[in-house]
C-alpha positions in Angstrom: 34.6 16.5 -36.4 38.1 15.7 -37.5 40.8 15.1 -35.0 43.2 17.7 -36.1 45.1 19.4 -33.3 43.3 22.7 -33.9 39.8 21.1 -33.9 40.5 19.2 -30.7 41.9 22.3 -29.0 38.9 24.3 -30.2 36.4 21.8 -28.8 38.2 21.5 -25.5 38.2 25.3 -25.2 34.4 25.3 -26.0 33.8 22.7 -23.2 35.8 24.7 -20.7 34.0 27.9 -21.6 30.6 26.2 -21.4 31.3 24.5 -18.1 32.9 27.5 -16.3 30.8 30.2 -18.0 34.0 32.3 -18.6 34.6 34.8 -21.4 36.2 33.2 -24.4 39.0 35.8 -24.2 40.1 34.2 -20.9 40.3 30.7 -22.3 43.8 31.0 -23.8 46.3 28.2 -24.4 48.4 29.0 -21.4 45.6 29.6 -18.9 45.4 27.4 -15.8 41.9 26.0 -15.4 42.2 26.2 -11.7 44.4 29.3 -11.1 43.3 31.6 -14.0 39.8 30.4 -14.7 38.9 29.6 -11.0 37.6 26.1 -11.5 36.9 24.2 -8.3 37.5 20.4 -8.0 33.9 19.5 -9.0 34.1 21.7 -12.1 37.4 20.2 -13.1 36.0 16.7 -12.7 33.0 17.7 -14.9 35.3 19.1 -17.5 37.4 16.0 -17.6 34.3 13.8 -17.9 33.0 15.9 -20.8 36.4 15.7 -22.6 36.5 11.9 -22.0 33.0 11.5 -23.4 33.6 13.9 -26.4 36.8 12.2 -27.5 36.2 8.7 -26.2 39.4 8.8 -24.1 40.4 8.2 -20.5 42.4 10.9 -18.8 44.6 9.5 -16.0 44.6 11.3 -12.7 48.4 11.8 -12.8 47.9 13.8 -16.0 45.6 16.2 -14.1 48.2 17.4 -11.7 49.6 20.1 -14.0 46.4 21.1 -15.7 46.3 24.0 -18.0 44.2 24.8 -21.0 
């Protein structure tokens, strides 16, 4: 997969939908993973780990404080 912005956003959206089992229509760019998609702390941690593995990156904890899709 290329690392274009759209490709990355699409894959992150797929990970969130898969992990939370939400309808794709709910996973919009301005959706809050916690407030709008009802992810708990464990689900959020799993999403972060999946994104880190998928893109070979490390997401710092401070970056998670204002988490939205």
